[in-house]
N, C-alpha and C positions, 0 to 999 in steps of 0.2 A: 623498715618492712611493716606492712599493715598487719594489725592484729587479726588472728583467726576469728571468723564470725561464729556466733552461736545461734541457736534456734530463735532466741529473743531478738537478735539482730535481723533475722529473716522476717519475723513478724513486724518489726519496726519498718523495714523496707516496704512491706505491703501497705502499712498505714500511711507512709509518706509518698507512695507511688513510685518508688525507685525499683526498677526492674532488676531481677537477679539473672545473671548469665552463668550457666554452668555447662560443662562438657563431660562426655563419657570417654574415659581413657583407662589404660591398664598397666602403665609402666612408669618407673621413676623419671626417665628421661623426659617424656612428654609432660608429665606432671610438673616438673621443674619449669618448663616453658609456660605452662598455664599459670603457675604461681607468679612468675615474673611478669606475666601480662596483666595480672590483677583479676583472675577468674574468681567469682564468688564461691563456687562449689565445684567439686569433682565427684562424679558418680563412677564407681568401678562396676560396670554393667556386665550382666551375663552375656551380652553380645560379644564378649571375648570368645565365646564358643566359635563364632564365625570369623571374627576379625583376626584373632590370635592363633586359634587352633585349627581353623579350616573346616569345622563342622558345618552341616547344612542349617543348623538351628541352634537354639540356646539350651535345649534339654540336656545334652551331655555334660554340661558344666557342673562341677562338684563344689562342695564347701571348701575343700582343701585348695582347689584351684583359685577360687574366689578370694580366700583369705591371703594366699601368697601374693596375688596381684594387689590387694589392698595394702599389704605391707610395703611393697615396692613403691606404690603411689604415695603412701604416707612419708616414706623416706625422701622422695623427690619433692613433695609439697607439704612440709611440716606445718605450715601456717594457713592451709586452705581447708575449708569445711569439707569433710569427706563422707560420702555415703556408700555403704556396701549393699550390693544388690543380692537379695536372698535367691539362690538358684532353685531351679525346679527340684522338688522333693525335699527341700530343706524345711518346709513348714506345712506341708500338705497332710501328713499322716496324723498329727496330733498337736494339741496346744503345747504339750511338753517339748516335742521336737522343735516347734517354732521358737520357744523361749530359749532353749538350749543353744540352738544355732545362732540366734540373734546375740546371745551373750558371747559366743565364740567370735563373732565379728568384732564386738567391742574389745574384748580382752586380747585377742590374737591379731586382729586386723588393724586395730588402732583407729577405727572409724568414729565419726561423731553421730551417725544415724544409720538406720537400715531402711531399705525399701523392699516392699513386697507387692506382688501383683494380686489383684482381685478386689472385689467389693463385698457384697453381702455374704458371700461364701466364706470369706476369711476374716470376718469381723471379730470373731472370738479370738483368733490368733493376734490380731492387732491390739485388742484390749489387753491380753495377757502380756504381750511384749512391752506395751506402754506401762503397765503396772510394775514391770520389772525395772523401770527407770530408764528405758531406752527410747530415744526419739524415733518415731516411725513415720516414714513417708509412704503414703498409699500410692497405688498405680492402677488406674482403670482405663477403660476404653479398649484400644487395640493392645492387648497384652500378649507379647510374643510367646510366653510359656504356654499359653492356651491357643496358639494359632492353629494347631491341628483341629481342635474342637470347633474353631471358628471357620474352618474351611480355608485357612490361609491367612496371610497378612492383609486383612480387609478393614476398611474404615468402619467404625462403629457409630451408632446413633444417627443414621442418615434419615430416619423417619420418626414420627412421633412415638411409636411403640418402643423402638430401640433406643431413642433418646431418653425416654422415661427410665429404661433400665440403667442407662449410664448415670442418670441423675440419682436414681435410687441407690446405686453403688456408692456414689460420692457422699451422699448423706450418711449411709451406713458406715463408711470409712471414718468420716468425721465423728460420728457419735461413738464409735469404738475407741476413739482417742488418738487417731493419727494427728500429727502436728503439722503436716503439709501433704499436698496431694498433687500427683502428676497425672495429667490427662494426655493420652496418646491416640492419635489417629481418629479424631472426632471433628465434626463441623464446628466452625468458630462460634456459631450461635449456642451450641451446647456448652462449650467451655465458658463462654461469657456468662451464661446463666449460673453455672456452678460457681464461678468466681464471684458473682454478685451475691449469692445466698450464703456462702461459707465464710466464716471469719478467719480461717487459716490460710496460709499462702497456697495459691493454686497455680501450678506451673504447666506449661504446655510443650509438647513435641508433636508437631503436625496437628495443632489444635487452634491455630490462629493467634492473634496478637492480644486479645482481650483477656489477659491473665497477668500474673505477677512476675513472669519471667520465662525464659526459654532454656531448654536443654537440647543438645545435638551431639551426635557422635563425632569425636575428633576425626575419626577415619573418614566420615562423610564430608565434614567441613574443610578438611585439609587435603582431600583428594587422595587418600591412602588406600581405599577399598574399592576395587573396580567391579566386583561381582554384581553388586546391586546398589543403586542409589535411590532412596525414597523420594517421592514428589516434593515433600516438605523440606528436604535438605538443600542448603545452599553451599556451594563450594567456594571458599574464601581464598584458597590457593591450591596448587596441584603438586603436592609432595611426591606423588607417584610418578608423575612425568619427570620431575627434577631428579628423582632417585634413579629412574631407568636411564636417563641421559648420562648421569654421573657414572653409573655402572658400565655403560657402553664405552665411555671415554677411558675408564680404568682398564677394561679388557683390551682395548686397542693399544694403550700405552704399554701394558705388560707384554703383549704379543709382539709389539714393535720394538721392544727393548728400550723404551724411553722412561720407564719407571722401574726402580727408583732412580731419580736424577741425583747429581752430586749433593744437592742441598738436603736430600733425604737419607744420606749415609753418615755413619759414624767413622771418625778418623782414628787410626791407630796412634797411641800416644807414647809408645816406648821407642827404644833404639831399633830403627827399621833394619839396619844391617844385621844386628844380632838376631832379630826375628826371622829374617830371610835365611840365615845360616841354620837356625833351628828347624825351619821348614824343610830345608834341603836334607839335613841329617835325618829328620823324621821320615821323609819320603824314602830315603835309601834303606831304612830299616823296617819298612812296612812289611807285614806278613798277612796279607789279605786272601 
C-alpha cells in the first residue's frame, strides 16, 4: 500500500509536473474505494449539506457534522491525504474561533490539512491557523459559502476587474501562509496566471487544466447526485442509474416471492423431527 502523502509530496508533485487527483466525499465506504484506486487526496467538503443532508446549500453544515464525516473518511482511507472543509461560521467571527475549529479538525477529525473559503477578507485567519502548525488550503473564486452574496453560483473573474480581484485574493492567501490554493469557477486564463505566479500548489475545480491538479465531487463524477450537475463536472459512471435499477429488481423479487432464494437462507442444523415436535407442542400451548 502506498504511503500517505504529505504537503512536501504535493509541493514535489508541482515541481515535477505530476498532476494531483482528488475527490470530495463524506463516508468510509467511498473513501475506501478512493484509497484502493490510488487517489492522491480526499476533501470532506461542506457540500455534504446538499449531497448527504438534502439542504439547498452548504450554510447549514456544522463543525460537528464535518468532524463526524472526517472521522468516517479517515477510517475508510487511513493512508490518503485528508482535508477538512471549514464550514460556514467556523472561522468568520474571530481569529480565535478560526484557530480553535481548525485544531478540532486536526485532533478530532484526523485530517492532514484544513480548507477555508475567502481571500483578502480571511487572510488574518489563514495566518493564525498556519502559525498554529496546521496546513491551510485556500479556496477562492466561486466560493459556495458566499454564493448568496455573489447572487448565486456564478463564475468569477470573467472580466479584467473581477479577474484582478481573484488574483488579489490568491496573492493574499499565499502571503498569509496558505500551503496550497484551490480556484473554483474561474476562466482558465485566470487560473493559469495564478498558477504561474505562485510557488505553492494551485488546484482547480471548474478552472481549466493549467494548474497542479483537479478536484471533483464524487457525487458528480460517479453520477450519484441528480439535482444539479455543474458544467465543469464529468460523469465517469452512473451509480445513480445502477442503484435505481438494482432497487427496482429487488422490489420486484420481494413482491414476486423470488427473494430470498434458497442460496440466501440458513439451514437448520439440529434434529428436525425433534424441532417439529417442539413447534407443535409450543403451538398447542400458546396463549395469545
